[in-house]
Structures are given as C-alpha cells and as structure tokens.
N, C-alpha and C positions, 0 to 999 in steps of 0.2 A: 845438064840437071841443077847442077850446080850455078847455072845463073839463071835458073828458077827461083831456085832457094835462095838468091841474093834479093831476085828481085819481090819476093815476095816478102822479104824483111825490109826492105826499102823504106815503101811507107811507115812505118812505123816505126825505123830510126827517125825521119823524118818528120813525122809528126811526135816523138818527145821533143827535139829538139827544138823544131816550133816551139813545144811548151813552156821548154825553159830556158826561150828566151822569153817569151810572154813574161813567166816569172820574173827573172832578172830586170826586164820593165818595169813590173811592179814596184820590186825592192827599190830602181830609183826611183820612180815618181814617190813614194813614200817620203824617202831619204830629202827631195825638194819640197815635199810638203811640211817634213819635219823642221828645216832650213826656213819656210815659211809664215810656220807659224811659232817658230823661237824669235825672227823680228816681232811678230807682232806682240807676243808675251814684252819684249822689253819697249816694246810701245805703248804698254800700258800698262795702265795704275793711276793711284791717285794725283799724281805731280805735274797732269797736264801741261806736258810735253808734247811738241809736236814733233813728227817722225824725221821733220830736217833738222829740226835743234837736236834732236839724237845722235842723229848722223855725224853733227859737228862733233858734238861730246864722243862719241865714239872714236872719231880723225885723232883729235885735240881735247883732252879733257879739262882742261883750262881754257877751253875758248868760252865757256855761258856760265862763266865762275862756279863756288865751293857747293852751292845748293846743287845745279844742275851735275855738276859732277858724283856726288851723293847720291843720287838718286841713282843716274845710270851705273855708274860703276859697283859701288858699293848696296846696292838694292835691288835694282833691277836683273842685272846681269846674272850676279849668284844664283837670284830665283827663277830663272828664266835654265842657265844651266842645272842648278840641283832638279828642278821639274825632269829634265831631260834623261837626268842620270840617277832620279828614283824609278824614274818607269821603264826608264830600260831592265835594271837589273831587276826588280819586281817581276816584270813581263818573265825576261830569260829567268830567274826563280822557279816560276809558274811550269812554264814551257819544260823545264826536265824534270819538275816534281813528276808532271803529266807523264813523260817520257819512263821514268825507272819505275815508274807508282803503275803505268798503263791505265789510268784514273783519268777522264779527262778531267772530273771534278775535282785533282788535287791542285793548291799551291802549295807554297810555303805556309800559307796559316793554320792550314790542316793541321801541321804538325805540333802547333800548338805554340809556334815561334813567335807570331805574334801580340796572342797573349803574354807569355813571356816579357818580354822588351816591353809591355803597358805596366805589369807586376815590376819592375826593374825600375822603370820612373816612377812611378809614385810610391816606391820604397825611397828612393830619394829626396822625393818632395816633403815627403812626412816625416827621413830623422831631418829634414833643415843644412842645407847646404856650412853651416857653424859645426854643426856634429863632424860630417866629414871631412874638413878641412877643405874644399875645394869650391870654386866658382858654382853658382847654382846650374849654368846652362852645363858646365860638366859632368856634374853630380846628375843630373835625368839623362846625360847623353851615357857617361861610363856603364850607370846604374841599369837601362836600358840594352846594351850592345853586352856586358856583362850575363844577364839571365839568357837573350837569347844565346848564348854559346851556351851557356849551361846547359838552356835546352838540350842545346845539340849536343853534348856529353854524352846526355841521359840518353836519350836518342842510340847515340853509339853502344855505347854499356848494353842498354836490352835487346839490341838487334845481334850483339854479338853474343849473348849468351842464347837467344832465341834463336835463332837465323835469320838473316834480313831478308826477310821477303815480305813483299807489298800489302799484303793485307796485320802480318804483323806490327810497320811501321805508321801505318794510320790509325790502328787501334789507341797504340800508344801514345800518338800522337792526339788523340782523341781523349785521353785521360787526362795529359799533360796540359792539353787545353782548357778542361773544366777545377784542374787542381788549381791553376793562376788566374783562373775568371773569380773560384770563392776566396782566396788568397787577396785578388786586388777588389771585391768587396769588403773583407773584412778591415782594410787600409784604408778606404770609403767612409765604414762606417765610426771610425776612431778618430779619422783629423778633422782641421775646422775646417772652419765655411770655407777661407780662403782657400785652405790647401786643395781639398775637394774640386773649390774652381781648376787650380793647375790642372790636376789631374786628368779633369771633363777634358778639359781646351786640349791637352796635348793626345786624348786620344782621339781627338777628332780627327787630329793629322793637318798638317800645316808647314808650307815652306815660309812662313815670313821669316825665321832665323837662319835661311841662310847667309853663308858668309863663300869667301874665296877657301879656307881650312876647310870646312867643310866638302866643298864639290870637291878639292883635290882629295882627300880621302876617299870619296867613295867614285873619283876614276882611276885610282889607285887599284882598289880592292873587284871592280870590273873589269881592268887590265889584268888582276891577277885569276878570274877563274878562267875569262873569254876563253886563252890558250887550250887550258884542260878539256872547255866545252867541246874546243873543235879537233882536239885530237882524240874525242871519244866518238867522234861523229858519227861514224861507220856500229857502234856497237848501241850508243845511244837508239841511232835506227829499227835495228836488228830487236830493241825491248821490248818493242810498239806490235812485237809480233807474240807476246807473250815469255815467260823464263826459258819454257821448255825448248822454244825455237830459237831463241838468243840465246840461248846451253849449247846447243845441237851447230851455233855457227859459231863456235870458238870464245863466247862471250863467257865472264867470268861473272856475272850476274852479281851475287854476292859484295864483290869487291868496289865493280862496280856505283851499284845502290849505294854503299859507303862513300867513296870516294863522290859523287856528285850530291851525295843529301851534305855533305861536308862544305861543297863551295857554294851551296844554294844557299845554305843555315848562313854563311859570312855574307853574302848579299843581301839577302833579305833582313839579317839584323843591322846591317851596316844602315840600310834602306830608314826603317824603323826609327832609330836608334837617334836619327838625324829630324825625322820628321813625323814623326809618331804613328800611329792606326794609319794607314790607309788598305782600303778595302779593293776588292775584285780586278786589279789592273791585273797581280799576277794570273787569274782567271782566264779572264777579256780579252787578253793580249794573245796569248797563244793558240785562243779560236777562231779570232779573225787572221793571224800569219795562217795558221792550216786550211783555212778554210781557200786561202790563197796562192799560196807556194806547198801544202800538203802534208807530209809528213817527215820526208829528206832532211835530213840533221844541216848539211851546207846550205839552205832554200832555209829550211826553218828558224836553223839560231839568227841569222842576221835580222830575215823578218819579223820576231817576237821582240826585238830589240826596240826597232822602227816601231812598230803596233804599238808598246808600251809605254816608249817615250815620246808620240803623237796622243795618245791617250790623256798622259800627264797634263804636258805641253797644254792644248786644245781645256784641261781641267783646271791649270792654272789661269789661263785667259778669260775662261767661263767665271772663274770666283773673285776678278777685278772686276767685270762687267757688268754684273745681274742687278747691283744698286751702287751706285758712284757715288764714291769714296769710301765701298766698304767693300774690306776684304773678307772673304767666307773659311773658312777653311775645306782644303780639298776634298779629306776624306770623305765629308758628308756630301757631296758632290758623285765622288767616285761610287758611293754605296747606294744613291738616289739611282748612277746611272744601271751600275751592275747590277744589281739586285733584280729588277728582269730580265737582264740577260739570263741570268742563275737560274731564274724562274724557267724558261723558256726553255735552255739547255737539261734539265732536270725534265720536261713535260716532252722533250725531243726526245727521249732517252728511250720515256717508257713507252711509248709511240710504238719507236725500233724494235721494243724489246714486244710488246705485242702482234709485230706483225709477222 
C-alpha cells in the first residue's frame, strides 16, 4: 500500500519539478534578453556611434577621443543602467503592493507616492534653487524624495491608528493622491511659464539626467530592500490567500504590511525622485511575471524584477528610435503601453466576476 501511495504521488512530483525547471529556464531567458536589450540601449542614441566603436570605447575609454568617451561612459551607460534599475525597483514595488493588499490593480502609485513626489519636485521648482540654497537638480530630487517619504510616514501613522487593513491603506492612499494632485494644480496655477514647463517635463518621466551617482544610489536602495523581500517570501506568498488564511498560517499580517509598505515606499520614492513619474511599470511588470511563474515569491520576485527591467530597457530604446535625433520622455511611452493593459485587466476581472 505504501508503494502504491508513493507511485501515485510520483507523477505529480515530477510535473512540479518540470514546471519549476521551466520557470527557472524562463527566468534565465529573461536575464539573457535583458543583457541583450542593455547592449542595444547603449548602442542607440543621437551620437551615431557604431557597435564596434562602442565596444572599443568600453574596452579602452580613450581609444576614440573624449567625445566618444563622454557619449558612452557619461551618457549612454548611466541611462541604460538607470533604466534597468528603475524598472526593477518599480516592478518589485508593484509586485509587493499587490501581495500585501491582495489586489491585482495595486502599485506604488495607488498610495499617492507618485503625486507626492510630483508635488515635492514642483515645489522645489517654483521656490527656486536660490531660495533653497541648493543646486537646481538636487533641490528637485530632494523635494520629490522628501514628500514621497512624508507620504509613507502619513500612511504608517494612519494605519497604526485605524489598523493596517488593505482597504484602509488603499482609501488613505487615494485621499493623499487627490490631495497632492490638488496642491500640484495650485502650484502650476501660480507658477511662471518657465516653471510650468519644467514641472510638466519632470512629470513626463525622463532618463536624460541619469548619472553614475544616481545609479549607485538606486543600486544601494535595491540592495537594501531585496533581502527583506527574500526573507519574508513565504509570508508574502501566504498573503495572496487573504488576511485570515495568512494569519492562520502564523503570519503577523499587520506587521508584515507595514514592513513591506516602508520598503516599497523607499523603492518608489527613490525611482520617482531621480527619473520623474513613470506610470504602469509597477502594474504591468508583476502581472507578466505572474503569468510566467505564478505566485511563489522565490520565483515571482526575480521574475518581477526582470520583467520591469525589460520593460524600461525596451522603453528607453524606443524613446530614442521613434524619431531620429529626438529622445522622448519614457513616462509618455509607458503610459501609452500601460493604459490598454490596465483596461484589459479591469475588463478581465469583471468577466471573471460575472461568470
């Protein structure tokens, strides 16, 4: 009888191992695809450099003169690296937001982090670098980052007062979103024409101001947050079963939700502070990853990271190739791609509810 039980379980175990093998192969394929897109991103741009020349400059920065060195090492490599890091940060943040809220439509922007960052940047622009005694770019970055973290503190305070339920966090996030949008409109109404132009361009999202210092800071924040998500992987997977089921499995739901909220806010605040508002990457990336590998955080986390990085790398390439000599803001492209996906996701959920 024991032998029959073992034989009955063997096919299921084999299928599980085969699925896991396919999942890891898919992650490996996505990694190779990301490396290829990274090289294509470095190889495209207004500079008109051949791939052979770029390879020479990568091996020896002085091989083709100062102009080629600046284009490759000071412009293209930081932009391509920032695209990978920002895509990974936003996608991971969206994946964990969907896990702790058990809501497939959630991403960091649901909690008002994006609108808070936009208001902080607009406030720095309208006040002017002279009044803040800071360089212009640094003032905008600090303003966006500061108000993003302020939003996190407000969310944390409200959830501690009312209980850290998913519904409470989403509703407070929506209230903060409309509040900061209203304040942003007020700033735009009182700003000069030049300041309004700066605000609008920043809100479109752009990789144009990427540099190695910003790349290093993004990599540091990602390196800080990833271990937390990996350590809490089992609990995050259980959260997809609902609060009651997760609690019955020994998960401290309220504490986990606050921990992940703080980490997600740090990721999103850093990304938005450096590149501006980039919509839908945190929504689309996790859903593609979920379709490929499922909900297990051991696979879902790296798959989400890779999907977000792939989306942003492809967007970066597309922004430079639509019109020769013109680099479009990446936020416009991600919005145009993400809106149809968002609508199809909503309609898909409605069809499932009707059935």
